[in-house]
C-alpha positions as CSV (number, residue, x, y, z in Angstrom):
1,M,-26.2,9.7,46.1
2,T,-26.0,7.7,49.1
3,T,-23.0,8.6,51.4
4,P,-20.4,5.4,50.7
5,I,-18.8,3.9,53.8
6,A,-16.2,2.3,52.0
7,D,-12.3,2.8,52.8
8,P,-10.5,4.7,50.3
9,L,-7.4,3.2,50.6
10,E,-8.8,-0.4,50.1
11,L,-10.5,0.9,47.1
12,I,-7.6,2.9,45.9
13,A,-5.1,-0.3,46.9
14,A,-7.1,-2.5,44.6
15,Y,-7.4,0.0,41.5
16,V,-3.5,0.2,41.7
17,G,-2.8,-3.4,42.1
18,N,-4.5,-4.2,38.7
19,A,-3.5,-0.8,37.1
20,R,-1.0,-1.7,33.7
21,W,1.9,1.0,35.4
22,F,1.6,-0.4,38.8
23,G,5.7,-1.5,38.9
24,G,4.6,-4.0,41.7
25,K,2.6,-6.8,40.2
26,G,2.9,-10.3,42.0
27,R,4.5,-8.6,44.8
28,P,2.4,-8.7,48.6
29,F,1.6,-5.0,49.0
30,A,-0.3,-2.5,51.1
31,L,-1.0,1.1,51.1
32,A,0.5,2.5,53.7
33,G,-0.5,5.7,53.4
34,R,-2.4,8.6,50.8
35,R,-2.0,12.2,50.8
36,R,-4.0,14.7,49.0
37,L,-1.4,17.1,47.1
38,G,-4.1,19.4,46.1
39,R,-6.6,20.7,43.8
40,V,-5.8,21.2,39.9
41,P,-6.5,25.2,39.5
42,G,-9.7,25.9,37.5
43,S,-11.3,22.9,38.9
44,P,-14.3,23.9,41.1
45,G,-14.1,24.1,44.7
46,P,-16.0,21.9,47.1
47,D,-18.6,24.5,47.6
48,D,-19.0,25.6,44.0
49,A,-22.1,24.7,42.0
50,A,-20.9,22.7,39.2
51,E,-22.4,19.6,37.3
52,G,-19.1,18.5,36.1
53,P,-16.0,17.3,37.9
54,R,-13.9,18.1,40.5
55,A,-10.1,17.6,40.0
56,A,-7.5,16.3,42.3
57,I,-4.2,14.8,42.6
58,D,-3.4,12.5,45.3
59,L,-0.1,10.2,46.5
60,V,-0.3,6.9,47.6
61,T,2.6,4.8,49.4
62,V,3.1,1.5,48.6
63,D,4.8,-0.8,51.0
64,Y,6.0,-4.0,50.0
65,A,6.2,-7.3,52.4
66,D,8.3,-9.6,50.4
67,A,11.5,-10.0,51.3
68,V,13.0,-7.9,49.1
69,G,10.5,-5.1,50.9
70,G,10.6,-1.5,50.3
71,T,8.6,1.6,49.7
72,E,6.8,3.2,46.4
73,I,5.3,6.4,45.8
74,Y,2.9,6.6,42.8
75,Q,0.6,9.3,41.8
76,L,-3.1,9.4,40.9
77,P,-5.1,12.1,39.3
78,L,-8.2,12.0,40.0
79,A,-12.2,13.3,38.9
80,F,-14.5,13.6,41.8
81,Y,-18.5,13.3,40.5
82,G,-21.3,13.4,42.8
83,E,-23.4,11.2,40.6
84,P,-21.8,7.6,38.6
85,Q,-20.3,8.7,35.1
86,E,-21.5,5.4,33.6
87,H,-19.0,6.6,29.8
88,L,-16.1,5.9,32.8
89,A,-16.8,2.9,34.6
90,H,-14.1,1.5,33.2
91,A,-11.8,3.8,35.1
92,L,-13.6,3.8,38.4
93,V,-11.7,4.0,41.3
94,G,-14.5,3.9,43.9
95,M,-17.1,5.5,45.9
96,W,-16.4,7.5,49.4
97,E,-17.1,10.4,51.4
98,D,-13.9,12.2,50.0
99,E,-12.6,14.6,52.8
100,D,-12.2,17.5,49.9
101,F,-16.0,17.1,47.9
102,G,-17.9,14.9,50.1
103,P,-19.5,11.7,48.8
104,S,-17.7,11.2,45.4
105,H,-17.5,8.6,42.4
106,V,-14.2,8.8,41.9
107,Y,-12.4,8.1,38.5
108,D,-8.9,8.3,37.4
109,A,-9.0,11.4,35.8
110,V,-6.9,10.8,32.8
111,H,-9.6,8.6,31.4
112,D,-12.1,11.7,31.3
113,R,-12.0,14.6,29.0
114,Y,-13.6,17.4,31.4
115,A,-11.2,16.5,34.2
116,M,-7.9,16.4,31.5
117,A,-9.0,20.2,30.3
118,F,-8.3,21.2,33.6
119,W,-4.7,20.2,33.4
120,L,-4.5,21.5,29.9
121,N,-5.7,25.1,30.9
122,A,-3.7,25.4,34.4
123,F,-0.4,24.7,31.6
124,A,-1.4,27.8,29.3
125,D,-2.3,30.0,31.7
126,P,0.2,28.9,35.0
127,R,-0.8,30.8,38.2
128,D,1.6,30.9,41.3
129,E,-1.4,29.8,43.6
130,G,-2.0,26.4,45.6
131,P,0.9,23.7,46.1
132,L,0.7,22.5,42.4
133,R,2.8,24.4,40.1
134,F,2.5,24.6,36.4
135,H,5.5,25.9,34.5
136,R,5.2,26.9,30.7
137,L,8.1,27.3,28.5
138,P,7.5,30.3,25.7
139,G,6.7,29.9,22.3
140,H,3.8,27.6,21.6
141,E,-0.2,28.6,22.1
142,F,-2.3,26.0,23.1
143,D,-5.4,24.6,21.6
144,L,-7.7,24.7,24.6
145,E,-10.8,23.5,22.4
146,S,-9.0,20.2,21.8
147,H,-10.1,17.0,23.9
148,S,-7.5,14.5,25.6
149,T,-7.2,11.0,24.7
150,L,-5.5,8.3,26.4
151,F,-3.0,6.4,24.9
152,S,-3.5,2.9,25.9
153,G,-0.1,1.1,25.3
154,E,2.2,2.3,28.0
155,Q,3.3,0.2,30.8
156,S,4.9,2.8,33.6
157,N,3.4,5.9,32.4
158,S,-0.1,7.5,31.4
159,S,-0.2,9.7,28.5
160,V,-2.9,11.7,26.8
161,A,-3.0,13.9,23.7
162,F,-4.7,17.0,23.4
163,G,-6.1,16.6,19.9
164,E,-3.1,17.2,17.8
165,D,-1.4,20.1,19.6
166,S,0.2,18.3,22.8
167,L,0.7,15.0,25.0
168,M,1.1,15.1,28.3
169,K,2.7,12.6,30.2
170,V,1.3,12.2,33.4
171,F,4.7,10.1,35.9
172,R,3.0,7.4,38.0
173,K,5.8,6.2,39.8
174,I,6.9,9.1,41.4
175,T,10.6,9.9,43.1
176,P,11.7,13.3,44.8
177,G,14.1,15.2,43.2
178,H,14.8,16.2,39.1
179,N,13.3,13.8,36.5
180,P,15.7,14.0,33.9
181,D,13.2,13.2,31.3
182,I,12.0,16.6,32.0
183,S,15.6,18.4,32.7
184,V,16.9,16.8,29.0
185,H,14.0,18.0,27.3
186,E,13.7,21.4,28.7
187,V,17.9,22.2,27.8
188,L,17.6,20.3,24.2
189,T,14.3,22.7,23.3
190,R,15.7,25.5,24.7
191,A,18.8,24.8,22.3
192,G,16.3,24.3,19.5
193,S,17.4,20.9,19.1
194,D,15.4,19.0,15.6
195,H,15.7,15.6,17.5
196,V,12.9,15.8,20.5
197,A,9.9,16.8,20.8
198,A,9.6,20.3,22.0
199,L,8.8,20.5,25.4
200,Y,5.9,22.8,26.3
201,G,5.7,22.8,30.1
202,W,5.9,20.5,33.4
203,L,4.0,20.2,36.5
204,E,6.1,19.8,40.5
205,V,5.1,20.6,43.8
206,E,7.5,21.1,46.5
207,E,6.9,19.4,49.9
208,D,8.4,19.7,53.0
209,E,10.5,17.0,55.3
210,A,7.3,16.4,57.2
211,S,5.1,15.2,54.3
212,G,6.6,11.5,54.1
213,S,8.4,11.9,50.6
214,G,11.5,12.9,52.2
215,G,11.1,16.7,51.0
216,G,11.8,18.5,48.0
217,V,10.7,18.8,44.5
218,L,8.2,16.1,42.9
219,Q,7.7,16.3,39.4
220,L,4.4,15.0,38.3
221,A,3.8,15.4,34.6
222,M,5.4,16.9,31.2
223,L,3.5,18.4,28.5
224,Q,5.5,18.4,25.2
225,Q,4.8,18.6,21.2
226,F,2.5,15.6,19.7
227,L,4.2,14.1,16.9
228,R,0.7,12.5,15.9
229,T,2.4,11.3,11.9
230,A,5.2,9.8,13.6
231,S,6.3,6.2,12.9
232,D,7.8,4.3,15.9
233,G,11.0,3.4,14.7
234,W,10.9,-0.5,15.8
235,D,7.6,-0.7,14.2
236,L,9.4,0.5,11.1
237,A,12.7,-1.8,11.3
238,L,10.1,-5.2,12.0
239,T,8.4,-4.2,8.5
240,S,11.9,-3.8,6.5
241,V,13.2,-7.2,8.0
242,R,9.8,-9.1,6.5
243,N,10.2,-7.2,3.9
244,L,13.3,-8.9,3.1
245,F,12.0,-12.4,4.6
246,A,9.2,-12.0,1.4
247,E,11.8,-11.9,-0.8
248,A,13.3,-15.3,-1.7
249,D,16.2,-14.0,-4.3
250,L,17.0,-10.4,-3.2
251,H,19.9,-9.0,-0.2
252,A,18.9,-6.5,2.3
253,D,20.7,-4.1,0.3
254,E,18.5,-5.0,-2.5
255,V,14.8,-5.2,-0.5
256,G,12.3,-2.0,-1.0
257,G,12.0,-1.7,2.3
258,D,16.0,-1.5,2.8
259,F,16.2,0.1,6.3
260,A,20.0,1.0,5.7
261,G,19.8,4.7,5.0
262,E,17.6,5.5,8.0
263,S,19.8,3.5,10.3
264,A,22.3,6.2,9.2
265,R,19.8,9.1,9.5
266,L,19.1,8.0,13.1
267,G,23.1,7.4,13.7
268,V,23.7,11.2,12.9
269,A,20.4,12.1,14.8
270,L,21.9,10.6,17.8
271,A,25.3,11.9,17.1
272,E,24.1,15.8,17.0
273,T,22.1,14.8,20.3
274,H,25.1,13.9,22.1
275,A,26.9,16.9,20.9
276,S,23.9,18.9,22.0
277,L,24.0,17.2,25.6
278,Q,27.5,17.8,26.0
279,E,27.2,21.6,25.4
280,H,24.6,22.2,27.7
281,F,25.4,20.0,30.4
282,P,28.3,19.3,32.4
283,T,31.0,17.0,31.3
284,H,33.8,14.8,33.4
285,T,36.6,12.9,33.3
286,W,36.5,9.6,35.3
287,S,39.4,9.0,37.3
288,T,41.0,5.4,37.2
289,E,39.2,4.2,40.3
290,Q,35.8,5.4,38.7
291,V,36.6,3.3,35.2
292,T,37.4,0.3,37.5
293,S,33.6,0.8,39.5
294,L,31.9,1.0,35.8
295,V,33.9,-2.5,35.5
296,D,33.1,-3.8,38.5
297,G,29.4,-3.2,38.2
298,M,29.7,-5.4,34.5
299,H,30.9,-8.3,36.9
300,R,28.0,-7.7,39.2
301,R,25.7,-7.8,37.0
302,L,27.1,-11.2,35.2
303,D,27.1,-12.9,38.7
304,A,23.5,-11.9,39.8
305,A,23.0,-13.0,36.2
306,L,24.5,-16.3,36.6
307,D,22.4,-16.9,39.2
308,V,18.9,-16.6,36.8
309,V,20.0,-18.2,33.8
310,P,23.3,-21.0,34.2
311,E,23.6,-21.0,30.6
312,L,26.0,-18.2,31.2
313,A,28.8,-19.7,32.3
314,E,29.9,-21.0,29.5
315,H,30.5,-17.9,28.2
316,A,31.6,-15.5,31.5
317,D,35.1,-15.8,31.3
318,R,35.2,-14.2,27.8
319,L,32.6,-11.7,29.2
320,R,34.7,-10.8,32.1
321,A,37.4,-10.3,29.6
322,T,36.1,-8.0,27.4
323,Y,34.8,-6.1,31.1
324,D,38.5,-5.8,32.1
325,H,40.1,-4.3,28.8
326,V,38.0,-1.1,29.9
327,R,40.3,-1.2,32.8
328,R,43.0,0.0,30.7
329,I,41.5,3.2,29.4
330,R,42.7,6.5,30.6
331,D,40.7,9.7,30.5
332,L,37.5,8.7,30.1
333,T,34.6,11.4,29.1
334,V,31.2,10.9,30.6
335,Q,28.2,13.3,30.3
336,Q,24.2,13.2,30.0
337,I,22.9,10.8,27.7
338,H,19.7,8.8,27.3
339,A,20.9,5.8,29.1
340,D,17.8,3.3,28.0
341,L,18.1,4.0,24.2
342,H,16.6,1.2,21.3
343,L,14.8,1.8,18.6
344,G,10.9,2.0,20.5
345,Q,12.6,5.1,22.2
346,T,12.7,6.6,18.4
347,L,10.4,8.3,16.3
348,R,10.5,8.9,12.5
349,T,9.1,12.2,11.6
350,V,8.4,13.8,8.5
351,R,11.4,16.0,9.4
352,G,13.7,13.2,10.9
353,W,14.3,11.1,13.7
354,K,13.0,12.2,17.2
355,I,14.4,10.3,20.0
356,V,12.0,9.8,23.4
357,D,12.1,9.5,26.7
358,F,14.7,10.3,28.6
359,E,13.8,8.9,31.8
360,G,16.6,6.3,31.8
361,E,16.2,2.6,32.9
362,P,13.1,2.4,34.7
363,A,14.4,0.0,37.1
364,K,17.1,2.2,38.2
365,P,17.0,4.6,41.4
366,L,16.4,8.3,40.4
367,S,20.1,9.0,41.7
368,E,21.4,6.5,39.5
369,R,19.7,7.8,36.6
370,L,21.1,11.3,37.0
371,L,24.8,9.9,36.9
372,P,26.5,10.7,33.8
373,D,28.0,8.4,31.7
374,S,29.6,7.4,28.6
375,R,27.7,8.0,25.1
376,W,28.4,4.5,24.0
377,R,26.5,3.1,26.4
378,D,23.6,4.8,24.3
379,V,25.4,3.2,20.9
380,A,25.5,-0.1,22.4
381,G,21.9,0.0,23.0
382,M,20.8,0.8,19.9
383,L,23.3,-1.9,18.0
384,R,21.5,-4.6,20.6
385,S,18.3,-3.6,19.2
386,F,19.5,-3.6,15.7
387,D,20.3,-7.3,16.4
388,Y,16.8,-7.9,18.4
389,A,14.8,-6.7,15.6
390,P,15.3,-9.6,12.8
391,R,15.8,-11.9,15.4
392,V,12.1,-11.1,16.2
393,V,10.7,-11.6,13.3
394,E,12.5,-15.1,12.7
395,R,11.1,-16.5,15.3
396,T,7.2,-14.9,15.3
397,V,6.3,-15.5,11.7
398,K,4.6,-18.3,10.4
399,E,6.9,-21.4,8.5
400,S,5.1,-20.9,5.7
401,E,4.4,-17.2,5.2
402,Y,8.4,-16.9,4.0
403,V,11.5,-18.7,3.6
404,G,12.5,-21.6,5.4
405,A,14.4,-21.5,8.9
406,E,17.7,-21.8,7.6
407,Q,17.6,-19.0,5.3
408,R,15.9,-16.9,7.7
409,A,18.5,-16.9,9.9
410,F,20.8,-15.8,7.6
411,R,18.8,-13.1,6.5
412,A,18.0,-11.6,9.9
413,A,22.0,-12.0,10.7
414,E,22.4,-10.1,7.3
415,W,20.0,-7.2,7.9
416,A,21.4,-7.0,11.7
417,E,24.7,-6.5,10.3
418,R,24.0,-4.0,7.2
419,N,22.0,-2.1,9.6
420,R,24.3,-1.9,12.7
421,G,27.2,-0.6,10.4
422,A,25.2,1.9,8.9
423,F,24.1,3.4,11.9
424,L,27.6,3.0,13.9
425,S,29.3,4.5,10.8
426,A,27.1,7.5,10.9
427,Y,27.5,7.9,14.1
428,A,31.1,7.8,14.6
429,G,31.8,9.7,11.6
430,G,35.1,7.4,10.6
431,E,37.1,4.9,12.2
432,L,36.4,4.3,16.2
433,T,39.7,4.8,18.2
434,V,40.6,1.0,20.1
435,D,39.4,2.8,23.0
436,Q,36.2,3.7,21.8
437,E,36.1,-0.2,20.4
438,T,36.9,-1.4,23.9
439,L,34.3,0.2,25.5
440,L,31.8,-0.1,23.1
441,S,32.3,-4.4,23.2
442,A,31.4,-4.0,27.2
443,Y,28.3,-2.4,26.7
444,V,26.9,-4.4,24.2
445,A,27.9,-7.3,26.0
446,D,27.1,-5.6,29.5
447,K,23.5,-4.9,27.6
448,A,23.3,-8.6,26.2
449,V,23.6,-10.0,29.9
450,Y,20.6,-7.6,30.9
451,E,18.7,-9.1,27.9
452,V,19.1,-12.3,29.2
453,V,18.1,-12.3,32.4
454,Y,14.7,-10.1,31.1
455,E,14.2,-12.9,29.1
456,A,14.8,-15.3,31.1
457,R,11.9,-14.4,33.2
458,N,9.4,-12.5,31.2
459,R,10.0,-14.6,27.5
460,P,11.9,-17.5,28.2
461,G,11.2,-18.9,24.4
462,W,13.4,-15.7,23.6
463,V,16.4,-16.0,25.6
464,D,18.2,-17.3,22.6
465,I,18.4,-13.9,21.1
466,P,21.0,-12.6,23.3
467,L,22.4,-15.4,24.4
468,D,23.6,-15.9,20.7
469,A,24.8,-12.4,20.7
470,I,26.9,-13.1,23.5
471,R,28.2,-16.6,21.5
472,R,29.1,-14.3,19.0
473,I,31.1,-12.3,21.5
474,E,32.9,-15.6,22.5
475,K,34.2,-16.3,18.7
476,S,35.4,-12.4,18.3
């Protein structure tokens, strides 16, 4: 192979900028640095004779050049070959003279089943050597003959299934500290929770302050149970709505695809998950000052949203009043929660509902995602999701496929009300207290304001979905 002369940083910048998981799309950026965390255990070294790949993990530092600015760190699992690999051409990062492996064709390793085998073997037999630390929980025997398959639909991370045995989530954007997706799954797995995919292990590295990341632990990946036959909760909800729309003379409780039973079972699953989290993580009682801070944060998010979506102005007074009712609450208990819960974060399996992705809201800094909050924030997220599902179907079906627009709108409202009620009743197990209703209403309003901004920026045609929800708050 001819020795490549290209600058690795330039090649990596081009690859990162076009990657699905890169969070800075549309922003001017430059790679300020690259460093190697280490070679994956089991991978041949630079001087070993081998025809397959060498595998290592690099981190790259992204500096943004716009007014917002800032720095982010991204993980690149890399596979190094001495010759080009046509079957990996779509995952080519570039060709360069690597400091460890010499002249190399370099690929994103998550696409390469030969390289991924090194990760799986390292989880199965973790060794206390080298900078990369693979941790394994007891109780699961790995299928080391299984081949890897990369999931193609993800946005912020990369997930790789190993046959039908396990699933590895590779965190692309890396923040120093303990990732709640790992810590929550570890606690719930050890507690025997039926409502999460069991955690099998995780990968991390400990860095000193001179590393450029600020030092401390960097958690890079987690390996967990692969729920191969599971169905996505969001997809199931959409199917239920379509079944309702297809029946001209039936109500939501009369359709064969009625979802209310599943909504109730999901409510029970969330209640039991919250109970486990409350048992195994610290709980706190917020002071008056902390409750005030919660409400002030809602006001700030509304202020920012008004700059993006001026139509919110006519509802601002009612929204602020909904927030301000929370100020009277005393002894507010907070705990570890999911913090980004919606139907897309749930899976229906033959053994019941599973809740996934405890990372928290990706846009928030890790320090904020680690903070406790009220469990009613999770409940509010689910209620908003139950409202979204029928409105999305209502807007995406063809006029000729189902009943007319007015009837679709009526049925969408009927489906949403039925499933919100079934979920909430099952979750609460009885009537809500005044404080619970107050807090839930504020969280629902806060979530709807967030959705208005998101839709205005990403799907303007859908902005009426959360706006309609806010109008209903106005009338309540």
